[in-house]
Structures are given as structure tokens and as C-alpha cells.
N, C-alpha and C positions, 0 to 999 in steps of 0.2 A: 615601522612602515616596510611594505614586501619592497624586495631588493629589482632592482633594475638599471639597464647601463646606457650612460650617455656615450658615446662612439666622435671620437675626430681623430682627423688627419694631420700631421704634423708638413711643414715645407718639404722632409727629404722622403717622405711617402709612407710612413710607417704610422700604422693603426694602433690608436690607444682607445681603451675603457675607462670610465670612473660611474664607478657602484654610487647610487642614491645613499648608502649607508658606510660608504669608505670615503676615504681621503687622499687615495693616491691613485695617479695614473697607472694602469697597467699596459705593459706590450702587451698585444695580441701575439698568442700563442705560435702562431704560423706565420713568422716574420722573412719568408722566403720570397714574398712579393712585396710591392711598394705600390700603393694606392694614389691614385688624382680625386676618387668621388666614392663616398659611402651612402647609402640608407639602411636604415635599420627599424625593426620591429623587434619585438620582446623574444621573437622564436630564434632570429637569425637575424645575420644583415647582408647584404646586398654591395659591391663596390666595382669599381672600373678601376684595372690594372692600367700601368702605363705601358703597356700595347695594346689599352683600348680595349681590352675583351674584357666581360661579362664573367665575376666571379662570386659567389655564395658561400658564407659562413653560418654554420649551421650547429648550436652547440651541445653539446654532448647531454645525457642525462638518464636516468636509472630505466628510461622505457626507450626503446629504442624504436627507430621508424619501419615499420613493415609495410609489405602492400602484398595484398592477395590478389596472385594469378589464377583463374580458373576458366574451365573449360570444360564441354559436355559430352560425354559418352552416351550416343544413340543407338538401339537395337530395334527391332521387330522382331515378332516370332513369325517364325514359319513350319507348319503343318508337319514337313519332315525333321527337320534337325532342331526346333524350339527354337529359341531364342536365338539371332547369330546378328554378325556383322552387316548382311544383304539389306538394302533398304528398298522402297521404291522409288520410284522415278521422282514421285512429287516429293517424297518426303526428306528430311532438312537431312543438312550431311553426317557423317558418321562422327565427326568430331566439329563441337560448333559450341556458337556462345550459349546463353540461356535462351532467347529468344530463337535461336534456330535459324539468322538469317547471315551469320558471320561464320566460314569455315574455319577453323583453329584446331590445329593439330598442335600435340603436346610439342613436338621438336620446332616449331614457325617461332615460339615466346623465347624472348630474348631480352638482355638487358637493356634497360634505356639509354644509358651511358657509362661510363666506368666507374663512377661512386656508387655503385650499385653493387651486389653481391647475392647469389642464391644462398639463402637459410637454409633448405633443403631438398631433396630427389620430391617428385610428382608421388601423390598419396589420395588416396581415394575416403571422399567425404562419405561417411557414415552415421550422418545425422540431418533430421530433415525438420526443421523448425524446432529445434531441441529435442527431438525425441530419436531414439536410437533404431536405427533398419534392420535388416537381416545382413546378414555376414554379405561384404562385397558393397555394402550401398547403394543398391538397386530401387530405385523409384516407380510404382507402374504407372499405368493410365489405357485410356483406351484407344486413343489416338494421339497425333502429333496435331496440333497442340492444345494439352487439355488440362485438369488437374490432378495433377502424384499424389499417389499415396504409396505409402510403405508397404503396403499389404498387396497381395499378390492372387487376384480373382480370377473367374473363370473366362471373363473379357476383357484381360487385360492384353491387348494386343502389341502395346510397346513400350520401353521401359529405360530410362536414364540413370545416371550416375555423374554427379560431381567430381573434377578430379583439382587437386589444390596443392598451388608452390608459393612458398613465400619469398619474398625478396626483399632484402636488406641494406636501409641505404648507410654508405661505412665511410663516408667521407664528413665526420664531425670533428670540430674543433680545428680544420683546417678549409683554409680555400680551394673550396672547388668550383671547376672551370665550368660554366654554363654553354654547350657546343651554341655556337649562331653562326649564321648567315655574314653579319654583319657587325661592324665595331661599334659601341655603345660611348656616348658623350655624354650625358647625363639620363640617371636614371632615380627613380623614388617609388616607394612602397605605397600601396592602399589596400586598407583592410575593409573591404566593403562588409556593411551592416543596412540593415533594412533601415529606408531612409525614415520611415514612419519613427525611428526609435525606440522601438516596441522594451522597453527598458522597465525595470520594476526596483522594488525596494534593496540596492548591494546588487543585485544579479544580474546579466547582460546574456541577452540570448545569442548563442553563439553562432558566426556563420564565417565563408571561407576570405581568403587573402586572393589577392591580386597583385603584378606588378608591372610598371609604364617603365618603357626607356624612350628614348629620343639619340639619332645618328645621324649626323649630316643633314638636321635639319627635318627628317622624317621619326613620325612615333611610332614604336611599337608597343606592344600588350602583348603580354605573357599569359598564356592561358594554363588552367588549372594548376594553379600555384595552391596548393595544401600542404597541413600537416603530413600526410603519407607520401607526399609527392613535394619535397620543397624547392626541386629546381625547375617543375612546371614541366610544360612537354614541347610548347612549339610558340612561335612570334605569329603576329598578325598584324599587318601595318592599318593605323590609324588614319586617313585623311587629314589635314590641317590645309588652312586658310593662307601659310604664311611657311618659312623655314623657323625652325621651332630649337632655341640655343639651352632651354633652361626648361626642365618638369615639374609639375609637385602634386602629390596629392593628401588628402587628408586623410584621417581612420575611417569615414563615414565615406561621403559620395560627392566632396567638393575635388574637383581637379582644375590645375591651375597649370598655363605654362605659358611663358616667355618669347615673344618674337625676337627675329633678328633687328628687326624696325625700331625698339624698346615697346610695343604695346603686348597688353596681354589677354592670353584666348581664353575662357573657361567653357569648360566640358559640362551641357546640358543635358538633360534626361537620361542620368546615369539612376538606377535602381537594381534591385533583385532580376529582375527578367532581362536586364539590358546593362551589364557591367560597362559596356564598354560606350555606353549612353549615346548621344543622338547626333545633336549636333554642336557646334563653336559658337560664341559670342564675344565680340573682340571689348576689351576695358581700357582706355585709353590711360597714357602715362598721368600720373599725376603732377609732373613737370612737364610743360611743352618745352624747352631747351633739353630735357635729360629723359632718357627713356629708360625702362623700366630694365634692369640688368639681372636682377634674385628675386624669384617670389617664393612663399613658404607658405600653407594651408595647413589647417587644423580642423578641429569639431566642427566651428563657425566662425573660424577668424582667416584672415590674410594679412601677410605682411609682404611687404617688397623691400628691394633696395634698388635707387636709380643709380645710375652713372655718377652721379657726381656725389655715390657715397650718403646719401641721405636716405634714412628708413620711416618708412610710411605703414600704415594701420590701415587695411579695410573697412568701412563703418559698414553695418548692415547685413553681412551676409550670413546665409543660414539656406538649409536644402530647401526650400521654396523660392529663395532670391540667391543663385549661388553667386552671382555678377555684384551686391552688394552697391552700395547707396554712392559713397565717399571716400575721400583719401581723408587720411588726418596726419600732419608732418610728426611725427616722434624727435627726440630729442637724440642726437649721437647720431657718431658717423660708421657703420659698419662695411665692414668686405662682402658677407651673407650673414643671413637668419635662417632660423632653425625652427620649427613649432613644433611641441610631443605631445603627447597622448590627449592633455587636457588640458590644452591651448599654453602649456608652458613656452617660454620661449626664449633661445639662445641665438648669443651671435659673436663676429668674431671680429675686433677693432681693426679700424682702417691701419692704426697709426704702430701700434703694440702687439698688433697679433695675436690678443689673449683674447679667451673667449669670453663672453659676460652671458648673465645670465639676467632675466627679464624679472624685475622682486612687486610686488602688489599682482600679480594676475589670476585674478580671482572670478566665477560667474558672473559677478553683478560689474566685474570693472576687468574687463578682456585685453583693456589696453597696458595693465600696468601701472608703473607708478617712474621707476627708478631702473639704472643698468648699475650691477654689480659684478666687479669682475671673481673668477673662478681663480683660488691662489692654491689650489692642489698642487703636491708637487708629483714629480714621476718616482714610481717605485724603486726603480735603482738608486733614487738620493736616500734611501733609508740605509743603504751599504755604503755609499761614500763618506755621508757624516762622521760616519765614526774614525775614517780615515782619513778625512780634510785632512785633519790638523797637522798631522805628519808632511802632506802635500803642501802645505802652505810654508810649513817651516823648512822644507827642504827648497822651495823657491824663490826664499828670503833671501837666500845666501847665493843665489845663480842669477837673479834678474838685475844686479847691476852690469854682473859682464856681459848676458847677451842682451841685447840690445838693439830692437829691430823694428822696422814699420812697413809695412805693406798697402799700399794703399790703390785696390783695385775699381775702375770707375766700370760701372755696370750701364750698359745703355740697353734701356728695355723697349720692348713696345709700349706705343701710346694708347692700346685700344687696351680699356681696363674691363670689358666686358667679356675677353678671352682669355685662356691660360694662355701662358705665357713658357715658350720652351726654353731650355735653357742655351746659353750663348753657343755658336760654333768658335770655335778656338782657333787661331794659323796654326800650320804647322811648326813655325817657326818659335813659337811659346810651349811646344809641346813637353819640353823640359825645364820650364820654367818652375821652381819649388814652389808649393802654396803652402801657408801656415794651418793649421787646423782650426775649428770653430772655434777653443776656446783656448789657441793662442795669443799673449798680447805682451806688449813689452812696458816695465816702467821707466820713465827717465829720472834723473836726477833733477834739482833744481837748476841748475847750470844749463841744461839742455842735455842733448844725448844725441845720438848718432841714428839713423836706423836705416835698412833696408827697403827702397821702395822702387815698385815693379809697375811701369805701365802701360797697360792691354786697354786697348780699345777692344771690348768684345760685341759684335754684330749679332741679331738675333735674327736666325732663320728658322718663320713658321714653319716651312715648307721642307723640313730635312729630310732626307729620303730615307730616315730611320721610324719617321711618321712619330715624332715626338722622343726619341731615345735622346737621351744629353751625352755629347763627347765629354767621355771625361781626362779628366786632366790630371795627371799624377807625375809625379819626380822619377827617374829611374834611381837616385840614390838617397834615401833616406836622409844621411848625414852630410847633405852638400853643404857647402859653404855659402853664406851668403853674403853677397853684396854689399855693402854700407851704403848711405847718403843721406845727405839733411836733408828734414823736411820739418823747417820751422811751422807749417802751417797746419801740421795735422800730428800734434806729439805725442797722443794717444789713441791708435786706430786699435780692432778688433777686427780680423777677416773671419768671414764664414769658411767652411771645409765645403770644396763641391764634391757632390757625389752624383751618381750616375742619373738621377734624375730632376727635374724642378717643378714644384707645384708651385711652387709663390707667385701669386698672381700680379702682373705691373702695377706699381707703385703711380700717386697721384704725378711724380712728378717723372719723366723720360728717364733722367740722370740723376744717381743715386751713390753717393758712396757708400761702401762698407763701413766705413770708421764712424756711420751714424750712430749703428749697435754700442751698445752698452758695453763698458769697458769689463774685462775677465781676467784673474791671475789664476793661475793653476800651475799643477808641474807640466800640462802638455805645453808651455812656452821654451820648456827644453830641448824639445825637440818637433818632428815634424809626423802628424799621424797619415797614413797608406788613403787613399780615397776607400769609403764604404767602412772607416772605421765606426766602430758599437756607439760613443758616444760623440755626437755632434757638435752639443750644450757641454757649457760651462756647470760647475755644480752648483751657482746659483741664479742661472738663467731657467726663465720657464721657457717651456717649448713654444716655438713660431708655428702657429695654428693655419693651415691651409685650408681646410673642410669638416665642419661637424653635423651630425645628423641625432637629434632628439626624438627621432618617433618611436624608439622602444622604450624610451626613458619616461616615467609614469612619478612625479612629485607630488608628495602628499602634502598639502598646505598645512599640517598643523604638524609637522614633525621635522624638527630642524635639521639641517645640511651643515654637511664638515667640509665644505668645499671654501669657503671665504675666510678660515682660518689657515693662518702661516701654519704647515709643518712643524712637529718638532725636530730640534735642530738649531743652531744657530749659524747665520751667513757667516761669509767669506769673509769680510770686513769686521765683524765682532769675533769671528775665531782666532786673525789674525793679530787683533788688538791683546788675545789674550796670552799668545803665544809669549808675551813678554813678564807673564804674572806668574812666578814659582809657587808650589804648591803649600811651600810652607807661608807664603805672604796670602793666601787664599785661604788657610785653616784659621791663619791668625783674625783676618777678617770678618769668618763666617761666626767665630765665635763673639768677637766682639759686636755685631749685631744683633745674634741673637742675645746677649746680657742685656743691650738697650732695650728691644723691645720687650722684654721680661718684665724691665722694670719701668717700663712707660706701660704695661696693661694694669701692670699692681696701682700704680701713681694715679690710672684716670677711673678704677675700677673701684677701688676704697670707700671714695667718695660715695656711692652709687649703690651699694648694696643693699637700703634699707629701703629702695623701688621696688616695686612688685614688677614681676616678670612683663615684656611686652609684646604677651601673646593673647589674642584674641579667646576671652572664654565666653562665649555669647550663647545665648539658646534662641530657637528660630522656631514657631509655632503657624501649624497652618490649621487651620478647623473645617469641619464642615456635617454637612448631615445626611447619615447613608442609613440603609437598612441592614439588619443584623438578624441572620440566621441563627437563631439560639441553639443551645447545647443540651436544652432538655425539654420535656414532654409538656405539652403539645409542641410539637417542633413546629414554628412558622414564623413568618420574617415581624420584626419589630423595629420602630423607630429608634437609634441611637445617633448620638454626637462623638464625633470622631476628632481625633486631636493629632498630629504628626508634630513632636516635638524633634528635631535638631540640635544636638549642643557640639560644642568643639570642644575637646578636651586641653589638658597643661603640654600636650606634645603634637600641642595642631592640629592632631585627626578628629575627624568629623564621626559621627557615631547619632542615630536616631533611635526613639521608640514609638511607638502607635499604640495612643490608648481610647478603648471603645469604651463609654459613659452610657448606661441604661438603668432601667427603673425595675428592679423585682419587689412588688407586695409595699410599692411606694415608698420605695428605701433606694437611694443611688448607688451604685455599684460599678465598678469596670473592668476591666481585663485588660491587659497589656503583652505587649511583645518584643523583644529587640529586634530590628530588623538584621541584624548582624546574624541573626540565628533562623531565619528566613531562608529557606533554601528555594523557592519558586513563587511567581507570583503567574496567574496563568485565569485568563478571559474564561469563565463557564457558559457554555451553551444552553440558555436558558431564553422561551420562547417568551416569558412574560417580563421578565427580569433584565436587565441590563447588571450585571453581578462578575466577579470575581474573587478568585479562593486566596489564599495565603498559606504555605506550607511549612511546615518546621519540621525538623526531625521527630518530636516526641506527636507532634499529631499526624504525621505521616503513618506512625504506629497504629495509633487511635482509631488512623482514618476518617478524620473529624477535623478537614482543615476550619480556619475563619473565613465564611462566605461573606460578602458587604455587594449590596446592591445601589445603583444609584439611578436617579429619576431619568435622566438621559442618557445618548451615549459618551455624547462630549464629557460629562462629568467625570464618567467614570474610565474614560481615555486621559482624562488630566487627572484621577489619581494615580492610574497604573503607569505611567509616565514618571510622576513623583515618585512612588515606593520604589519601582526600579533604578529610579536614579540613585533614591538614597541608600538602598541594600548595594549598589555597585562601591557608593562612596566609603559604607561600612565597610568592604572588603576589601577594599583600593584596586580596585577594577576600573579600569578604562582603556579607551581606544578597542582599537577591530581583535575579534578573536585573534589568538595565535594558530601557528600553524598545526600546533599539538590538541587543540581545542575539541570536543566531543560534541557532534549536534545531533538534533532529536526535532521529530517533528512531532504536534500532536494531533486526536485525532478530528480537530477544529482546523486544521491548517497553519495553526503556529508555529514557527523557527525558534527554537531554545538552543542556545550554546551553553557548555560547562569548558570553565578551564581548570585541567587536570593538575592538583595538586602533586606534590613528593609523600605524601602518606596514602596516594590513592592503592599504591601499589606496595608499599614499602612495608615490609616484614619487621615485626610477629604481628603487627595491631593494624591490619588493614583498616582503610578509611572506609566505613558502611554506604550502599550508594543511597542513601534518605540522606546523608548529611552533604551528599555534592549539590554546588549550588547552579541554578540556571537561569540566565538572563534571556530574555526574548531579543530577537532581531528580525527587523522589520521585514515583512513576506508572508507568501500564503504557499505551501507546499505540498504534495501527499507524498512524496518519499524525497531523500536526501542520503548522499554518500559524499565521503570525504576522505582525505589520506593525510599522512605526512607533512605533506610538501606545499600546505594550503591550499588544493586546489578541492573545492566544494561543486557539486555537482546535486544538482536539483529537478523533480518532477512533477510539473503542477498535477490540476483535476482536469485539466483541458488535453493533458497527454504533451504539454510543452515543455521542451529541455530548458533547464534555465544553467549559468554557474554564476558562481559568487566570484563581486568586482574587487571586494575588499572596503566596502562601506558598512558602516554598522549603525545601529539606530535605524532611522526610517519612524514611516508607519504613523504613530501615536506616539512614538518616542523620538520626539523633535528637542531643538533647544541644544543645551549645552552636552548632554548624553547623547547626541549624533554627530555625525559628521556632517560636513559643507558638500564633499563633493562625493562622486559614484551611489548617491542616492538617486533612486529614479522611481516609476509610478510603474506597476505590473498589474497587468491585467490577468486572471484566475478565473475561469469557471466552475462552481459545485455543485452540481446536480442534485436535488432532494424533493425524491416522488412521493406523494401522497395519496394514496386509495380510496377511494369513497364505497361501501360496501352495501348493496341492498339484497332482499330477501323478498320471493316474490308470495302471493297470499290471493286465496281463489275472489275474496271479496274485493281490493282494491289493487291488486296485480303487486306491482316493487312497492316495495316501502322502504324508507330507512328502519323500522321496526324489526 
């Protein structure tokens, strides 16, 4: 499964990524900023930081992001001095663009933002249409504008040459600020594709990308966002029927937004020629009492969360009806939801702030079946797991001496549809020491004395710093804590304050921090200052505030590692193991091993005479085909074909193809082992629906086994069955790897070969006639690939296509084909037939 990333933001504003092939959350490389909202695609991620500014994060890669700046130098011929810079008043500028209408001097080009740098100085392009020009790069014409050629003629009165300079995007793997006049409150990416979904078997037509954001109820559209310009060029305002609080764009042409009143609006008329759409349509909330708080759209699905945290699914959404038909209530309560590239859904739980993945989402069941929590740990937990035992052992000796509790009442904003700012702390509490996120105390059975600090913290959403939280810290990290008795709350744990607060308001306006799970670690021995690296305990999962699956592509047939607890024991198990000595552990291990060995001998001794429970069956498919016989006179003859597939004692499958024929009234046969077949290809024949089987020996003889069926459907059935059997014999399944070799036939069929270690291993190199090629659906004229898994192709109608990761398609259906990323391709191949006649004096033109 190709790797893609799920992006998330915790309540402290830190950005994490989780790979579809990984098991741990990795902290973003650039940790200088703290974010509220993010929106990701495969190539990059956009975010809104706590300063309400828009930032973009572009991944680094082997291929740099370069943009070519160009301008043209124009000259006219003068009878006195030849070609010179003096032009006629009706001519174009001396330095202009390709059309000659825009004045472009060399010194007028500047970098669009600080995230770009010049790669080189200006130089002359000495090529025209791929052909080299004379020295100097001049191309000549009769007049402006006209067709320019590289050859200078007697009537060439004007000439021009192109100057080129490249600039490179340098801000990669860092958060780059996007210059804007306005602060952003919500953003979402949209990858704009053709609404007709012109797709094919495993290939997708390339298009451009756009980004939409909203600020204080207004919707802004970022123009010219593409691969060679990841930050775009300018913002344009899109009018809306009301104040927008949140917006979401799908991978294709769906765009939904949420109004302040709780309604949803849908943008209609979005297509290739009008990416901004035409008009808005209003969709009412699924609940009359609670309006829509959050909405997220995918390819052809819409999910929303109402203000009572209920999750809803919109039925009947597609490109022709973007508004859908009706709402369906789903099980569970979520803070927000996000939809991925293939309609996969993630959400943040309302109670535990954990990220949940919607299982069972398929093209036939878009709403899915159930929510499953993602149990992946953080990357930093790997290093902590090795030292957690020593930390806990140290904490066991001191937790009885240091007994403290802090019960802080947080008075939050009751409006759950907006972001909750950090509470403003009175000045007389500025010196109040606060414990770290993982700090807690463990009391004895007779009760304990704890420190209790009472502080009513009032939320001020209109703070003069525009959302920046007031930092509460202590001047003396080793200050003594005042002890008080608190029998009602014996084991509280308090989260550490930081300089931003992304945690949205809870359902109840008053929440005690002691409701969080109790944790024990060495941090209970002292206090961390504000901005410490670890705000969570060793056993705590991050509390998430936002998640974005816009760049995450989940393969339905590949297992995920998100739902298993990472290796390493929990703190409770580790603390239990502290009382066990190594000598006791070794003795127990030896005793258990002896008991298991004796049990195995005792249970297997009485069953040795039984046959092994491995299926050793033979499966046969027969049919009637025609065979091009290999002796003279060569002709088609009727044969009976049988494909025998058997399972060996090792559980692996293999197949043999038998061809039975009559020779001088004697029944004979030929056979071929499918693990020796190198390629099965359809043969272009006007009279027969035929295909050929090649083996290394028959390739050298230039005489493959040619078979023909009566109908095209029958031929495709045999091709699909034989291809699947060949792949099973060679233990090949799934999509091609990144190092696969791609090729096309003269007919346009696409084949792929998986390289083996023996291909280039000396001294005995694998001959090319022994490479196995399997067919992938599609029809192309040319194809190119690299070792990153990027595959491009060009059809016979000169359309560019890119491989989407699917395999199978076409006549290769069923188990040998993937269920997603398989689409219908349209390609046109022109075949010309000429009719020739000759004229004779008697009858005129005739076919004779």
C-alpha cells in the first residue's frame, strides 16, 4: 500500500502525522509554531496558527519545485546598422512576454515571497521546438507577430530570443507563512478534477489544485495553487448568503460550508472552466433544535456534526446533485469529522478526545459500519518505554512523601461551536505554582493531605492579544506547596498550561481537571515550567483538537497498524514487575517452557498416525478452443483444453494447462506448466479472438502456443483465469511495486514485471526471455515510470494519464483485481484502410 499521512493537532497546538504503514504518531519537523486548524493533501499541508495566519507545509523530495520565468527580447532590422533595439512605434516592447502585449524587462522580475530563491541568472534559450538554434538563440520572422523560424532569410525583418531564469521553492519541511491581508479562521483544500470523472483502469487524469479559506464569515479563494506554485498567488473573495464559520471541499467538485445560524450551504456549478462555482444552495440542519457545527465532504459523501455532537451522513450526494437528498443519523458523538481521498472517515471523540476511524466504508457501503479508536502511540514513547521502569522505581520511594492535589475549576464558554480561548488569569494568581501535565499524587489507605488551589478563571474571547493565552508560570520551580485536606477528590491530576488553548468547550460549562485519568511518573517530584516538551504522561494518549484526512489514502485490502497497542508495557504492568527479581523471572520461564514441552508431546503423541490437515485438492476447468498447430500445413484445429490447479503439501498452488488434440485419429496432448509461462498476451487478429502463451523455450523458437475462442467474452474469461493462475504460481499478488518494470504492446495493452534479485546479480544474469509479465488494465501508447512508484502514460488520443495504484481492471476482474482505484478509460486509436483502383480505357476506374 503506498504510504500516505493522517494529520492531527493536539490541544497544545502541536502537529503530528501518522503514516498508513506506520504505528506511531510522529511530531512535525518544524515545531516552532502552534496550530489550531490544518488541512492536508498528499503533497503538502495548510494550517492556521495561533496568530490566525495561514501557513503551508510542503514535503521535501528528490525533485525540486522550480518555476521558469521567461521574457523575450525583440529587435527589428535597420538598413543602416542591421538588427538593432530601435523598434517602430507600432511594434511591441523591446522586452515583452510571448504575446508582446506586456512589458517585461529583466530587472522587473522579483521573487513572489521570501520562500523562493533564484536558482541561476538569466540566460538565453538556444532551442526552439526541441531543435537547437544558431548561437545567440535568435529566431526570425517577417514581422510581429508571425511564425518564427531558426533560419535567417532575405525577408526576415524582425527577430526575437527568449531569456530564461529559474526560481526554486526553498521552504520545504517547514511551515511557510502565506502572505495575506486577512486572518483566517477555517480552511480546506480542494483538488479540482473533471466533474465527468474521466478515469480509467488504475489511471487518473491529472488536474490542478485549489484552496479555500474563510475569515470572519467571508469565504476567500486562493488562486493559482499548483505543484510549481504551492503557495498560490492571490486571494479572491466569494460572496455568501450568510456568515460562514467552517468550510470543506472534497477531492473533486463538492464544496460545503456551515453558517453561523446552523445551516449548511452548497456551492453549485463548479467545473473545470469555473472552479469557483456559480451559486449557493442552502441545506437545512438534520435537527431543528441543534444546527450544524461542522461539515466534511469527500468524493461523493458528506458528513456533519451538529451542536449536540451527533454525527450525520448525507444520502444521495454526487456531482449532479451536490445537495443530496436526506440525512441519516450515525452512532456516536464526535467533536468533528474529516473525510479522506477515498471517502474514508475519521473523527475526534467527544468524551476522550481520541481519534476514531470509520470501519467498513466501501464504494457500496459509504456510511461504514462502526467506529474504532486509533491506539497508535507517539514516536517519543519508544525512547521513554526503555527508561520508564527506572522512573517509576524512583517515583515509588517518593510518592508517599510528596502528597499533593490541585483542583482547578475551569469555567468555559458554553458555546461549543466556536474555539475556546485560554482563560485570563488574575494578576494575584500569577505566582501560583501549577503542576505538570503528568503530575499526580498517590495517597495511602488512611487518607492523605493535598494542596488545593481554588481559582475561578474567566474566559475572555475578546482578549486584546486575539486569542493568545495568558501564560501562568512560577518564579521559583522549587517553591513549597501549601498543604490542605481534600477528602472529596483524593486523586486529581492537572494538565499543564501552555501558551495556547485549542481545546474546544465541553458539553458542561464547569469541568474539573481531576476528571482526567490519574498518571504516575517522575514528574510528580517537581514542577515543569511552561512550554515543557512532554505535556502527557507515559501512558496517556494525546488529547486531539483537530484531524485532517485529506491526504490520507487507505487501501481497503491492506491491514492498518493503528489499532494495536504499540510494543511496551503500560506503567501499571511495569510497576508490578518491579517487585519481581531476575532470578524469579528466569526460574518461571524455565518452568513454563518445560510444562509446554511436556504438554506438546502428550497431546501430539496419540495423533501422529493422522494425515496432515492440509488441503491437497485438484481443481479442473475444461473448455473447447481452437489451436494453431505447430506442423505443416499450419491451420486452426479444434482442441479440448483443461486447466488443472492443484494444492501441494506446502499449501501452495500450481497449475498445468493441457491441450488435447487428434492426430491421425490418435488422441494426443501437449501441456505447459503455468509457473514457466512468461507472458499471456492477446493477439491482434481480424478473424479470430486469439491469445498466445509464451515460455522461455517457445520464445527462443519464436513459436508460442496460440489459442482462439469463439467469442470475445470467452477469450477474456480464459485470459483472466490464466493470468490469475500464473500469478498464484509465482506468488505474486496486489499492485505492482515501486521498482516494477512497465511496458506496452503494439496493441496498447499494459504489462508489468516484478524484478527479481537474479535479474542483475552476477555472474549468472537472468535472461530477458525468463522475465514474467502480467497484464494491468488500461490502454496506452507510451508509458514511463520511476523508482518512486510514479507511472505516467500517453494514450493514442494524446491524453496524459497517471497511475493511481489500482491493479487488475478490464477483463481481469474478481480476486485478481483491486476493488478501488479501478475506473473506465476512454481512448481512441485510429486505423486507416485504403482502397486502391486503377483506370482502364474500357470501364474506367475499377478494382482490377
